[in-house]
N, C-alpha and C positions, 0 to 999 in steps of 0.2 A: 378234588371235587369242590365246585363252587357252592357257597352257602346260598340257599334260596333267597331271592330278593323280591320283595313285595312293595307295591306302591299303595300308600294310604292317601286317598284323594280328600284333602281338607275342604274342597269346594262342595263336597256332598253334604247332605244333612248328617249330623253325628250318628244317627242310628243306622246309616247305610255305609259308613266308612270302612267297616271291617267285614262286610258280607262276602268279600272275595275269599275269605277263609272257610267258606261253607264246605269245601272239599277237604279241609284239614280237621274235620270233626274228631276223628280217632286220636290225632295228635293232641288237640286241645283237651280232650277228655283225659288222656293219660297224664298230662301235666297238671290239670286241675285236681285230679284224684290225689296226686302226690302232694300238692300244696295243702289241700284241705285236710289230708290225713295228719299233717304236722300241726295244723291249727285247731284240731278238734277239741283239744283240752284247754284252749285259751278262753277262760271264762270272761275276761274283760272284753274280748272281741265279741263273744256270743251275746253279751248283755248290751253292748253299746253300738252294734253295727247299724241299727235302724237310725239312731240319732246321728251317728257319724255320716251315714249316707246322705241324709237330708240337709245337714248343716255345714259340712266341711268339704264335700266333693263337688266340683264345678258341675253345673247342669249338663254341659256338653259331654263330660266324661261319663256321667250317669247314663246319658242317652247312648253313648258308644257301647257301654257295657250291656245295655238292653238289647241293642242290635246284635252284639257279639253272642248273646245267649242263644240266638237262633242258629249259631254255627256249632253248638255243642249240646250236651245233655245236662247243663247246669243253669241255674238261674242267674240273673244279673247280680243279685245279692251275693251269691257264692263266688261269682267272678270278682266282685269287689273285694271280698275277703282274701282271695288269692293274690290280688294286686297289692294288698297290704303286707305281703310276706316279709319284705325287708324290715319294715317298721316294727314288726313283732318278733322276728326270729333272726335278727342280724348276727347273733352269736354263732350261727352255722357257717359264716362267711370268713374268707381271708381277703386276698387281693393285694397286688403290687402294681403301682402305676408310676409313670414318669413323663415329664415333658422336657424337651430339649430344643434349644435353638442352635443349629449346627453351623451358623454363619451365613446360611442361605435361606433356611426356612425353619418354621416351628413344627416339630413332630410330637405326637402325643400317643403313648402306648400303655396298654394295661393287660394284666392277667385278671380274669374273673375267677375266683376260687369259691366254689359252692358245692357242697356234697349233695349228690342226688343218686338215687338208685338206678341201676341199669344205664348209666350215662345219659339219662333222659335229656338233661339240659344241653349236653354236647350234641346229641343226635338231632335235636330239633332247633338248634340255633339258626337264626336267619337275620337278614338285613331288611329294615323297613325304611323306605324313602317317603317322607311326608311332603306332599306337593300341593302347591296352589297354581292354578292356571298352567299346569304342565311343567312347572319349575320346582326343583327340590329345595325346600326351605331348610330342612334338616334331615339327618339320617341317624338311625339308631341300630344297635346290635341287640337283638332280643329273642323272643319266642312267641309263637302263636298263643293268643289269649292274654298276653301281658301288654297293656296299653301305655304303661308308664315308661320311664327311661332310667337305665343304670349307666349306659355308655352312649354318648351322642355327640354329633358334630354338626355345626352350622357352617357350611362351606364359606370360606372367605372371612370368617368372623372368630369362631372359637370352638373348642371341644371341652366337654365336661365328662368326668367319670366319678363314680361314687365308690368309696371304700368304707368298709365297716369299722366301727370303733365302739368301745363301750366304756361309759362312766357309770356311776351309780345314781346319776340324776334321773328321776323318774320320767317316763314318757308323758307327753302332754297330748290332749285332744286337739290336734292340728292336722292340716292336710298332709298326706303321705309325701315323703321325700321324692319318690320317683315321679309323682305328678308335678312337683315343683320343677324338677329338671326338665320335664317336657315343656312346661310353661315358659321357662327361660329360653330354651332353644327356639321356641315358636315366636316369642314376643320380643326378645332382645336381639338387636342386630349388631351390638358392639361389645367388646370385652368388658369395658368399665361398667356398663349397664348390667351385664350378667353378674359381675363381681358384687355389685351393690345388692342386687336382688338375692343372690345365694347367701350372702352374709346376714341379711336382715329379715328375710321372709320367715313367718312362723313355720316351724316344722315339728313333727311328732317325736323324733328321737335323735340320738347321737349319729353323727356321720362325719366323714372326711371327704371334701369335694376338691378334686384337682381340676383347676380351670386354666386353660392356656389359650392365648390369642394368636396373633400372627407376627407381632413384633417381639424382639429379643427379651424385653423386660416383662412381657405379658404372660407370666406364669406364677400361680399362687396355689397354695393349699388353704382352703377355708375350713377351719376346724370348728365344728358345731356341736352344741348340745341343744336341747329344746329352748333354753333360755339365754344362751351365751354364744359368742363367736370370737375367734381370733384369726388373723391373717398371717400365714407364714410365707415369706418371700425367700428368694435365694440370690446370692451374689455370684453364684456359678452360672454356667451356661445351661444348667439343668436343675430340675427339682424332682424329688422322689417322695412317694407316700406309700406307706403300708397300712398298719392297723393300730397305731398308737398316736396319741397327742404329743406334739413337740413344743407347742407354745402355750396352749390353753391349760391352765391349772385345773386339776380334777382329783377327786378321790377315786382310787382304783376300784373297779367293779370286782365282784367275786367271780364273774364269768370271764375267764382269761383264755379260753380255748382259741379264739381268733387271734390273740396277741402272742401266742406261745412261740411263734417263729418270726414275729414282726421285725425285730431288730436284726436278725440274721439276714432276712430278705432285703431290708433297707440298706444295710451295710454292703451287701454284695452288689446291689444295683448301683449304688454310688461308686463302688470300686470299678465296675465295668464302664461306667460313664466317664470316670476320671481317666481310665486307660485309653479311651477313644470315643469321640462323639459319633453316634450313628448318622450315616448320610442318607439312608434309604429306609423305607418301611420294613424291608427284609432285615436290615441291620437291627432295627428295634425289636423285631420278633426274636432274633437270635439271642439278644440279651434276656428277653422274657423266658426263653427256654433254658437258661442257665440252671443247672441242677440245684443250685442253692437258692433259686428264685421261684422256679415253677414248683407247684405243690402237687401232691397226688390228687387233690380235689380241684385242680385247675380245669375248668370246662370251656373257657373261651380265651383266646389271645387275639389282640387286635392292635392296629396302629393306624393313625390318621395323619395326613398332611393337612394342616389346618387351613392354609390359604386356598388350596385347590379342592379340598374335600375328598381327595383320593383316599382309599382305605385298603387295608389288607387284614382279613379276618380268618381265624382258624377255629375249627372244632378240635378240642384236645381230650383224649380219652385216658382212662386210668392206666392203660398200658403204655402211655406216652406216645402212642401212634397218632400223629397230628395230620390233619387234612387241610391244606390251604384252600381258601377261596380264591377266585380270580381277583385281580386288581381292578378297582373302579375309581 
């Protein structure tokens, strides 16, 4: 069964860009209720959301959220809170990702691991094509109601995916990471520009960003805290990232849930890639489905051909029954 694919028309005024989701009200409501239930006890968010909204979120994004509020039973402010979910609760996440140049092309693949009740994120996963003048500028794998980016591809240029990581460096009042990824996909047209922006832009919290281009050497993991960054490169044909820093020095956080299987998944992914480089998107997904890599909380699996922008995406359920989307 193919994932639903929606077009976000960037030529429209921001407040009109998401109105095509008006028939998805029930889905958006379900997801928003889930996010907000997890955030209800976050005092920092409750106290600072008004200031955050006015000073650190781009006006166009605020207008998009205002328009999106007409497609659900929640306010634009509540939608913004839900879109800050990663920055506030990243310790609920896992994730394994890799980029590989197989001698012919660059492939980029990732498992998105995120616990949700009733397989909600799996069931409602979809593809968004962000277009100008009828041409796709970039594409993302996401959910109705989420306007940022956790996994995205700019065809012919690069792919970015975000993995969770945790240090004990405190979060800072900066724009959310998912909005930064969307900005980069929209505004940067080359790997190097994306790399510089992802390494140096202000961010709110820790993260690991896997960035790959179209050339064999264009694959890096950008390790971030709110105040620091380090670039990890690879002399192999591939590079792998899970949920721990490899280059950046840090003091370990007390919250180690997301890192508890990180080394195991990293080692197994490297072993599979040493054994043989994937030639196709399907080969990439086969690696992601390895029992030592896929987690019980894996909700999405995806792979991109960076040059062409073709993708293969899956919904993954807790019973490990996966449903492929069609190739695009």
